[in-house]
C-alpha positions, -999 to +999 in steps of 0.1 A: +674-017+402+639-004+395+640+017+427+672+034+416+657+041+381+626+055+397+646+076+421+668+090+393+637+098+372+621+116+402+653+136+407+654+147+371+617+158+373+624+178+404+654+195+388+634+203+356+605+218+376+629+239+396+647+253+365+614+258+345+600+279+374+633+297+382+658+295+353+685+311+373+686+280+395+703+260+368+737+272+378+731+259+414+726+223+403+754+198+409+781+197+381+776+171+355+746+159+335+722+176+359+736+210+354+740+205+317+703+196+313+693+224+336+712+250+315+695+236+284+661+240+300+670+275+312+679+285+276+643+279+264+620+308+258+594+316+285+566+301+264+586+269+258+594+266+295+557+271+304+547+244+279+573+220+291+563+226+327+526+219+319+538+186+303+558+176+333+529+183+356+507+161+335+531+132+332+550+131+364+558+099+383+537+068+375+518+086+347+550+088+327+555+051+328+518+045+319+522+067+289+554+048+279+536+015+283+508+028+261+533+035+233+548+000+236+515-015+223+514+001+188+552-002+184+551-039+192+521-043+168+542-028+140+570-053+149+545-082+145+533-068+112+569-064+100+576-101+108+544-113+091+553-094+059+590-103+059+594-135+080+626-145+063+643-112+071+638-108+109+628-131+137+600-123+161+624-109+187+644-089+162+612-074+147+599-064+181+632-049+193+637-030+160+602-016+158+603-004+195+638+011+191+627+030+160+594+040+176+608+052+209+637+070+193+612+088+171+590+096+201+621+111+219+630+131+189+595+144+185+594+154+222+627+172+219+614+191+189+581+197+205+597+217+234+627+230+216+613+241+183+626+277+184+662+267+182+656+242+154+637+266+132+652+300+142+688+287+142+707+290+109+731+263+120+730+228+106+742+213+139+708+198+149+705+181+116+740+167+118+735+154+153+705+135+141+723+121+111+754+111+131+734+094+158+715+074+133+747+065+113+763+055+146+734+032+152+738+018+117+775+010+123+767-007+156+740-027+140+764-038+111+791-048+137+766-068+157+754-085+125+789-094+115+797-109+149+766-130+154+760-139+118+773-172+102+777-155+069+810-140+060+812-102+061+818-088+026+830-052+026+831-034-007+827+003-017+795-005-036+779-022-006+790+006+018+776+033-006+743+013-010+740+008+028+747+045+036+723+056+009+695+034+023+703+045+058+701+082+049+668+076+031+654+058+061+667+085+084+651+112+063+617+095+060+615+084+096+632+113+114+642+145+095+610+150+076+585+145+104+607+163+130+611+192+105+574+194+099+566+194+137+593+221+143+579+244+116+543+239+128+552+245+165+572+276+155+541+290+137+521+283+168+547+301+189+547+332+166+509+333+166+508+330+205+535+357+208+515+380+186+483+374+205+501+381+238+515+414+224+481+424+212+465+416+246+492+436+264+487+466+241+449+464+245+453+463+283+476+493+281+452+513+260+422+503+283+442+515+314+452+548+297+415+553+287+403+547+323+429+571+336+419+597+311+382+593+320+391+596+357+411+628+351+381+642+330+356+633+358+378+650+384+379+681+362+341+680+361+336+672+398+358+699+413+338+729+399+305+710+405+311+706+442+326+741+445+296+758+429+272+736+449+286+746+482+292+782+473+255+783+464+246+773+500+268+801+514+252+826+491+218+815+502+226+819+539+243+852+533+213+866+515+190+855+544+214+870+570+215+836+588+238+835+618+251+801+607+269+817+577+302+818+595+299+782+607+289+771+572+320+789+558+342+770+582+325+737+571+329+747+535+367+754+539+371+720+557+352+702+529+371+719+501+404+712+518+396+675+522+380+671+488+407+688+468+433+666+485+413+634+478+406+643+442+444+641+436+448+607+454+440+574+438+434+556+472+427+570+507+420+556+541+383+550+548+385+574+578+396+602+555+367+595+531+342+595+559+356+628+572+352+644+538+317+631+534+308+644+569+320+679+560+300+678+527+269+667+545+272+695+571+274+720+543+243+705+526+224+703+559+230+740+564+215+747+530+186+723+533+178+727+570+155+702+586+149+685+552+182+667+555+193+644+583+223+621+582+242+595+602+276+580+597+289+547+612+325+537+607+339+509+630+374+516+643+388+484+627+380+498+592+394+533+597+426+525+578+410+503+551+421+515+517+394+525+491+394+545+459+391+582+467+357+600+464+335+570+458+315+575+489+313+612+483+299+605+448+272+582+462+263+607+489+261+636+464+240+614+441+216+605+469+210+642+478+207+654+442+184+626+429+168+614+461+164+639+489+164+673+472+135+664+448+114+651+477+091+677+494+097+662+529+135+657+523+149+626+538+178+610+557+211+596+546+228+567+564+264+558+555+280+528+572+308+503+568+306+466+578+321+433+571+301+406+554+313+373+538+349+384+541+343+415+521+340+452+531+305+466+525+300+503+522+263+512+523+248+546+514+211+545+521+186+574+516+149+578+522+143+600+491+125+595+458+139+561+451+151+547+418+134+561+386+109+539+370+120+520+339+115+540+307+122+573+324+149+580+299+179+560+312+185+529+332+187+533+369+223+538+381+237+546+347+248+582+354+283+594+348+292+595+385+280+559+391+297+546+360+330+562+372+326+545+406+322+512+389+352+517+366+374+528+395+363+498+416+373+474+388+407+491+385+411+488+423+402+451+423+383+429+398+361+414+426+349+449+437+313+459+427+286+485+431+249+476+433+217+498+437+183+487+448+151+502+462+150+505+500+125+486+521+108+518+532+115+539+501+146+556+488+177+539+474+203+516+489+237+517+472+263+491+483+300+489+474+316+456+479+354+453+479+382+433+495+393+445+529+428+461+524+443+475+556+472+498+549+485+512+581+514+530+563+492+548+539+497+585+543+467+608+548+461+632+519+480+664+523+460+694+535 
């Protein structure tokens, strides 16, 4: 007997979990009480379904019976107290049974209101109230019939006695059921409205933050495009004025760089190989301008060629290393750019042997420039676990490291030329 009850309870839990996670599954349950209960659960609001699901996860299986046994103790204590106060009215057994029936029916009603409060408060129908009254009146009729059958006293039926009994029953029902259930329903509905408002405000705040980030990115692109253009054209002008024979080769590198950079500036994400190619074109242009004062090396393992990254983040770090590290140094320096895997993450390192990080108090915190802040913002938009860090190199200069999840997208198209 107990095994069948436990099996039935487990089946109801499984049905409820399925419907709470996928409301459309209610129609696939077997016809009868299982489908009826499933449809009632599916009609709950998303917040109510989530709250009910959390409750089932907490009180599944044996934990449900332990909770019921815990309620049995205070209800039985009330029955004992009832018998002590009115020993001539009810026996021990009658007091215990009555107190537990009232207690567990109230607990079931409270649980129904707790997870179905929207319908009770938002509905203008009086059907829920009538159902409670009728069920309680039905219990009263059954109780009166049982009393008449098992009692030795003759049953006296009169209009005055029926009216008095019904009045007392309605008063008891109101005090024990309608009032507390109504209070709980109103309180839970206010919680629901406050939570709904909070979720709406959070969604609006996220939308505004996303729009702000996109606007900042568009603004930075508008600033970067002429900056790179004038920087590289300055190198061509310098070679042309000196009559250097490498002017034609530099022009070809400039065209390749501009073609790649303008395409990437209009792409949110690009393959790592594309980013390395653009950085290489940029460094060739800058090497032609700076001569022997600039050396560079790039190392991209083949397995990371199609890894997806936000566009132009490596270019921003390379340009930052030249502008703030190598160009101010009399001897120049070297830039090393590599990609490697560490701790399950993709590490992109840009290391230079230039001036190093500015000392604290130099006017701004190290790594707080517009370009670096843009890199950090775009990394967070790409993935919350991505990050950018800067530190002094062991032999001078700066090491900038980007850490982000490895995302291989073989079907990602290369930026259009």
